[in-house]
C-alpha positions as CSV (number, residue, x, y, z in Angstrom):
1,M,0.1,-0.1,0.0
2,S,1.3,3.5,-1.2
3,G,1.7,6.4,1.6
4,A,-1.3,8.1,0.0
5,E,-3.6,5.5,0.1
6,A,-2.5,4.6,4.1
7,E,-3.3,8.1,4.8
8,T,-6.5,7.7,2.9
9,T,-7.8,4.6,5.1
10,M,-6.2,5.9,8.1
11,A,-9.0,5.7,10.7
12,T,-10.5,8.5,12.0
13,A,-11.6,9.3,15.8
14,E,-15.0,7.8,16.9
15,P,-17.6,10.7,15.8
16,M,-20.1,10.9,18.8
17,V,-23.7,12.5,19.2
18,L,-25.7,13.8,22.3
19,S,-27.0,11.3,24.4
20,S,-30.5,13.2,24.4
21,L,-31.2,12.1,21.2
22,M,-30.8,8.2,22.4
23,H,-32.8,9.3,25.2
24,H,-35.9,9.8,22.5
25,V,-35.3,6.6,20.9
26,I,-35.5,4.9,24.7
27,D,-38.8,6.7,25.4
28,G,-40.4,5.6,22.3
29,L,-39.9,2.1,22.7
30,K,-41.1,2.3,26.3
31,A,-44.2,4.0,24.7
32,R,-44.8,0.6,22.5
33,Q,-44.1,-1.4,25.9
34,I,-40.7,-2.5,24.8
35,D,-37.7,-2.9,27.7
36,P,-34.8,-0.9,25.6
37,S,-32.5,-2.8,28.0
38,P,-31.4,-5.6,26.1
39,L,-30.9,-3.2,22.8
40,L,-28.4,-1.3,25.0
41,R,-26.6,-4.2,26.2
42,R,-26.3,-5.4,22.7
43,H,-25.0,-2.3,21.5
44,D,-22.3,-1.6,24.4
45,I,-23.8,1.4,25.8
46,P,-24.2,1.7,29.5
47,P,-26.6,3.3,31.4
48,E,-24.4,5.9,32.9
49,W,-23.6,7.4,29.4
50,L,-27.0,8.4,29.5
51,M,-27.1,9.6,33.0
52,N,-25.4,13.0,32.4
53,P,-27.8,15.7,30.0
54,Y,-24.1,16.6,28.4
55,G,-23.0,12.9,27.9
56,E,-22.5,11.2,24.4
57,V,-22.9,8.3,22.6
58,P,-20.9,7.4,19.3
59,L,-22.6,8.2,16.6
60,R,-22.3,4.4,14.9
61,K,-24.0,2.8,18.1
62,Y,-26.9,5.3,17.9
63,V,-27.7,5.4,14.5
64,E,-27.4,1.0,14.7
65,L,-29.7,0.7,17.4
66,L,-32.0,3.3,15.8
67,E,-32.3,0.9,13.1
68,E,-32.6,-2.2,15.4
69,A,-35.4,-0.6,17.5
70,A,-37.5,-0.4,13.9
71,E,-36.6,-4.2,14.0
72,V,-37.7,-5.1,17.2
73,A,-40.9,-2.6,17.1
74,E,-41.6,-4.3,14.1
75,A,-42.3,-0.9,13.0
76,P,-40.6,0.2,9.4
77,D,-41.5,3.9,9.9
78,F,-40.3,4.1,13.6
79,G,-37.8,7.3,12.8
80,L,-41.0,8.9,11.4
81,S,-43.4,8.0,14.4
82,L,-40.6,9.0,16.7
83,A,-40.2,12.7,15.2
84,R,-43.9,13.0,15.9
85,G,-43.5,13.9,19.5
86,A,-39.8,15.6,19.2
87,S,-39.2,18.9,20.6
88,P,-36.5,21.3,20.8
89,F,-35.5,19.7,24.2
90,N,-34.1,16.3,22.4
91,L,-31.9,18.4,20.2
92,G,-30.7,20.1,23.6
93,P,-29.1,23.7,23.8
94,V,-29.1,23.5,20.0
95,G,-32.6,22.8,19.4
96,L,-33.3,25.6,22.1
97,L,-31.4,28.1,20.2
98,F,-33.8,27.5,17.6
99,A,-37.0,27.7,19.1
100,S,-36.0,31.1,20.3
101,S,-34.6,32.2,16.9
102,P,-36.2,35.4,15.3
103,D,-37.5,34.3,12.4
104,L,-37.1,30.6,10.4
105,G,-33.8,31.7,8.3
106,R,-32.2,32.4,11.5
107,A,-33.3,29.3,13.0
108,L,-32.3,26.7,10.2
109,H,-29.1,28.6,9.9
110,G,-28.2,28.1,13.8
111,L,-29.0,24.6,13.4
112,A,-27.0,23.8,10.4
113,L,-24.2,26.0,11.9
114,H,-24.2,24.2,15.0
115,V,-24.7,20.9,14.3
116,G,-21.7,19.6,15.3
117,V,-22.3,20.1,18.7
118,L,-25.2,18.0,18.4
119,Q,-23.6,15.2,16.2
120,E,-20.3,15.1,14.6
121,R,-19.0,14.2,11.7
122,T,-22.2,15.5,9.9
123,T,-22.6,18.1,6.9
124,C,-25.7,20.3,7.4
125,E,-25.9,23.3,5.6
126,L,-28.5,25.8,4.4
127,V,-28.3,27.3,1.0
128,P,-30.2,29.7,-1.6
129,A,-30.8,28.2,-5.3
130,G,-32.9,30.6,-7.1
131,E,-36.2,31.4,-5.3
132,A,-36.3,28.3,-2.7
133,A,-33.4,27.4,-0.1
134,V,-32.1,24.1,0.2
135,F,-31.4,22.3,3.8
136,R,-28.8,19.5,3.2
137,Y,-28.2,16.9,5.7
138,R,-25.9,14.1,5.5
139,I,-23.9,11.6,7.7
140,E,-20.4,12.0,6.8
141,D,-18.9,8.9,8.7
142,E,-18.6,6.3,5.8
143,R,-18.5,3.5,8.2
144,V,-22.2,4.5,9.1
145,R,-24.2,2.5,6.3
146,N,-27.7,1.6,7.1
147,R,-29.3,4.8,8.2
148,R,-32.6,5.1,6.9
149,Q,-34.1,5.3,10.6
150,E,-31.7,8.2,11.4
151,A,-32.2,10.1,8.1
152,E,-35.9,9.8,8.2
153,Y,-36.3,11.0,12.0
154,T,-33.8,13.8,11.4
155,M,-35.5,15.4,8.3
156,A,-39.0,14.6,9.9
157,V,-38.0,16.6,13.3
158,T,-36.7,19.4,11.2
159,C,-39.8,19.6,9.5
160,Q,-41.4,19.7,12.7
161,L,-39.3,21.9,14.1
162,I,-40.3,24.5,11.4
163,R,-43.6,24.0,11.7
164,A,-43.4,25.4,15.1
165,I,-42.5,28.5,13.7
166,A,-44.3,28.6,10.0
167,G,-47.8,26.9,11.4
168,P,-49.1,23.4,11.3
169,A,-49.9,23.6,7.9
170,W,-46.7,24.3,6.5
171,V,-45.3,21.8,3.7
172,P,-41.5,21.5,2.0
173,E,-41.6,21.8,-1.5
174,E,-39.6,18.6,-2.0
175,V,-37.9,15.9,0.6
176,H,-34.7,14.1,-0.7
177,F,-33.4,11.1,1.2
178,E,-30.6,9.4,0.7
179,H,-31.7,5.6,0.8
180,P,-33.8,3.6,-1.7
181,T,-37.6,3.7,-1.8
182,P,-39.1,2.1,1.0
183,A,-41.7,-0.6,0.5
184,A,-44.5,1.8,1.8
185,T,-44.4,5.3,1.6
186,Q,-47.7,6.4,2.8
187,A,-46.4,7.7,6.3
188,H,-43.8,9.8,4.5
189,T,-46.7,11.4,2.1
190,A,-48.7,11.9,5.7
191,M,-45.5,13.5,7.4
192,F,-44.0,15.4,4.9
193,G,-47.1,16.2,2.4
194,A,-44.4,17.2,-0.5
195,P,-43.1,15.1,-3.7
196,L,-40.5,12.4,-2.2
197,Y,-37.2,11.5,-3.9
198,F,-35.3,8.6,-2.9
199,D,-31.6,7.2,-3.7
200,Q,-30.5,11.1,-3.7
201,P,-26.7,12.3,-2.9
202,M,-28.2,13.7,0.4
203,N,-30.9,14.5,2.6
204,V,-32.7,17.4,1.5
205,L,-35.9,19.7,2.4
206,L,-36.2,21.9,-0.3
207,L,-38.3,25.2,1.2
208,R,-39.3,28.3,-0.5
209,R,-37.0,31.0,-0.1
210,Q,-39.4,33.7,1.0
211,D,-40.4,30.9,4.2
212,L,-36.7,31.9,5.6
213,G,-38.6,35.5,6.7
214,L,-41.2,33.9,8.5
215,R,-41.0,35.3,11.9
216,N,-41.2,32.7,15.3
217,P,-44.3,33.5,17.5
218,Q,-42.3,32.4,20.1
219,T,-38.9,34.4,19.7
220,D,-37.3,35.0,22.7
221,E,-33.9,37.5,22.2
222,R,-32.7,37.2,25.7
223,M,-33.1,33.4,25.8
224,A,-31.4,33.3,22.2
225,S,-28.6,35.1,23.2
226,F,-28.1,32.5,26.2
227,F,-28.5,29.7,24.4
228,L,-26.2,31.1,21.2
229,H,-23.1,31.8,24.1
230,H,-24.0,28.1,25.4
231,V,-23.8,26.5,22.2
232,S,-20.9,28.4,21.1
233,L,-18.9,27.2,24.4
234,M,-19.7,23.7,23.4
235,R,-18.7,24.1,19.9
236,R,-15.4,25.3,20.9
237,H,-15.1,22.2,22.9
238,H,-15.7,20.3,20.2
239,S,-13.1,22.0,17.8
240,N,-10.6,21.5,20.5
241,R,-10.9,18.1,20.7
242,R,-10.6,17.4,16.9
243,S,-7.5,16.4,15.1
244,L,-6.9,18.9,12.4
245,S,-7.3,16.2,10.1
246,D,-10.8,15.7,10.8
247,Q,-10.9,19.6,10.5
248,V,-9.3,19.7,7.1
249,R,-11.6,16.8,6.0
250,A,-14.5,18.8,6.9
251,I,-13.5,21.9,5.3
252,V,-13.0,19.9,2.1
253,R,-16.0,18.0,2.3
254,N,-18.2,21.4,2.8
255,H,-16.3,23.1,-0.3
256,L,-18.1,19.9,-2.3
257,P,-19.7,19.6,-4.8
258,S,-19.2,22.5,-6.4
259,T,-18.8,24.2,-10.0
260,E,-15.9,26.3,-8.7
261,G,-13.7,23.2,-8.5
262,I,-11.9,21.6,-5.3
263,V,-10.5,23.7,-2.1
264,R,-6.6,24.5,-2.4
265,V,-4.3,24.3,0.2
266,G,-4.2,27.2,0.9
267,E,-7.5,28.1,1.0
268,A,-7.9,25.1,3.4
269,A,-5.0,26.4,5.5
270,K,-6.7,29.3,6.0
271,A,-10.3,28.3,7.0
272,A,-8.2,26.2,9.7
273,G,-6.4,29.5,10.8
274,L,-3.3,28.1,10.4
275,S,-0.6,28.9,7.5
276,A,-0.5,26.5,4.7
277,R,3.6,25.2,5.8
278,S,2.3,24.9,9.3
279,M,-1.2,23.3,8.4
280,Q,0.9,20.6,6.4
281,R,3.2,19.8,9.3
282,A,0.7,19.6,11.2
283,L,-1.1,17.0,9.4
284,Q,2.2,15.0,9.2
285,R,2.2,14.6,12.6
286,E,-1.0,12.7,12.6
287,N,0.3,10.8,9.6
288,A,-2.4,12.5,7.4
289,G,-1.6,14.7,4.5
290,F,-4.1,17.1,2.4
291,R,-3.8,15.2,-0.8
292,A,-4.8,12.1,0.7
293,I,-8.1,13.8,2.4
294,K,-8.3,15.6,-0.7
295,D,-8.7,12.6,-2.7
296,G,-10.7,10.7,-0.1
297,E,-13.5,12.9,-0.2
298,R,-13.9,13.2,-4.0
299,R,-13.6,9.4,-4.1
300,T,-16.7,9.5,-1.8
301,L,-18.8,11.9,-3.3
302,A,-17.7,10.3,-7.0
303,E,-19.3,7.0,-6.0
304,R,-22.3,8.8,-4.7
305,Y,-22.9,10.8,-7.6
306,L,-22.5,8.1,-9.9
307,R,-24.0,5.3,-8.0
308,H,-26.9,7.0,-7.2
309,T,-27.9,10.2,-9.1
310,S,-28.1,10.5,-13.1
311,T,-25.9,13.7,-13.4
312,P,-23.6,13.9,-16.3
313,I,-20.3,12.0,-15.9
314,T,-18.7,15.7,-17.3
315,E,-20.8,17.4,-14.9
316,V,-19.7,15.5,-12.2
317,A,-16.0,15.5,-13.0
318,L,-16.6,19.4,-12.8
319,M,-17.9,19.5,-9.4
320,L,-15.1,17.5,-8.0
321,G,-12.7,19.9,-9.4
322,Y,-11.4,17.9,-12.5
323,A,-11.6,20.5,-15.2
324,D,-10.1,17.5,-18.1
325,P,-12.9,14.4,-18.1
326,A,-9.7,11.8,-19.0
327,C,-8.6,13.0,-15.2
328,F,-11.5,12.0,-14.1
329,T,-11.9,8.7,-15.5
330,R,-8.1,7.8,-14.2
331,A,-9.1,9.0,-10.7
332,C,-12.3,6.8,-10.8
333,R,-9.9,3.4,-12.3
334,R,-7.4,4.2,-9.6
335,W,-10.5,4.4,-6.7
336,F,-12.9,1.7,-8.1
337,G,-11.0,-0.5,-10.8
338,V,-13.6,0.6,-13.7
339,S,-14.3,3.9,-15.6
340,P,-17.3,6.2,-14.2
341,R,-19.6,5.0,-17.0
342,D,-19.0,1.3,-16.0
343,L,-19.5,2.3,-12.4
344,R,-22.8,3.8,-13.2
345,R,-24.0,0.8,-14.9
346,G,-22.9,-1.6,-11.7
347,K,-20.2,-2.8,-12.8
348,T,-17.2,-3.3,-10.2
349,R,-14.0,-5.0,-9.2
350,P,-14.6,-8.8,-7.9
351,G,-15.6,-8.2,-4.0
352,D,-17.1,-4.8,-4.8
353,E,-20.6,-4.2,-3.6
354,A,-22.9,-4.2,-6.3
355,G,-23.9,-0.7,-7.7
356,S,-27.2,0.5,-7.2
357,A,-29.6,1.5,-10.4
358,A,-29.1,5.4,-10.7
359,L,-32.5,7.4,-10.4
360,P,-33.2,10.5,-11.9
361,A,-32.4,13.4,-9.2
362,R,-33.4,17.0,-9.0
363,R,-30.8,19.2,-10.1
364,L,-30.7,21.6,-7.3
365,E,-27.8,23.9,-8.7
366,T,-28.8,24.0,-12.4
367,E,-32.1,24.2,-14.2
368,A,-32.3,20.7,-15.3
369,S,-35.5,18.6,-15.7
370,R,-37.3,17.4,-12.5
371,P,-37.7,13.6,-11.6
372,S,-41.4,11.9,-11.1
373,P,-41.7,11.9,-7.4
374,S,-42.4,8.4,-5.4
375,A,-46.0,7.3,-4.9
């Protein structure tokens, strides 16, 4: 294995999630007359982890327990049903900051900005797209694979929080999920009341941009300032304990996909508050490197877009910073052993997981055709 490959595959620190989210899962099981203790033991989650309001649980264990909870409860839509009873308290100080914000735009921006306090190794952003606004969400730890329940819970909770400001009749324009279409989607339609798209690159709530100006009837400026200060202190604590390689990985990841291309080493260093030389030296001490981090993030997005969307291959190459499609093809052969076209067709090297059939995706960044929503 080459040095670059070793850096790319190097294990990262275990990302964590606030235990308040786990409490909600436990309450949901108890409401169904199911004892959560056996599940907690199977996932090696000691009770003392859940006693501290600022306690944390490994993100991987939280997601896996959510999936098993749905199986034990024999409730395929467990995450959606759990979200119906959610409140800002389930998201800790981040949820309370959302609930006290003066308008919907600042509430969603705060949630996106401070999601790392609630849940690490997660991309969450609010971006304008013409007359729309796009709220994107995705767990970035590739070790966390089966995450349907978590994605549906998070998107539904976000929708419920929005309705606390915009009114109970509010519905998004569209809802996107990363996972495949479930056997039944009636519960999804009942929750969101909007066109549904599955097998998408990210989990997305598409809003009307004008909705961001909706005033919060429960706004409290004094409490909002208090919670913002509290969340900022928690965020500083999380940043201090993260390795520089994780911080740089997040900087690269948050820049992609972009038609402006890949972030450069100088830009990444500036975002991390370092000079390029200091950043490179610090990464070397962590047995990492900027080139390997950049390559790993490109690989992850390339696989996601080629396997799960119909975005033209030339456009995928541009979004990942490859001006020359031939360079992108060589990168795909190095990563996957096949060309981009073959990867999209489901061809893989022996031992690789078979590719999923690509589905049309609504193009949030461009004016492309809209797919047929799931029934």
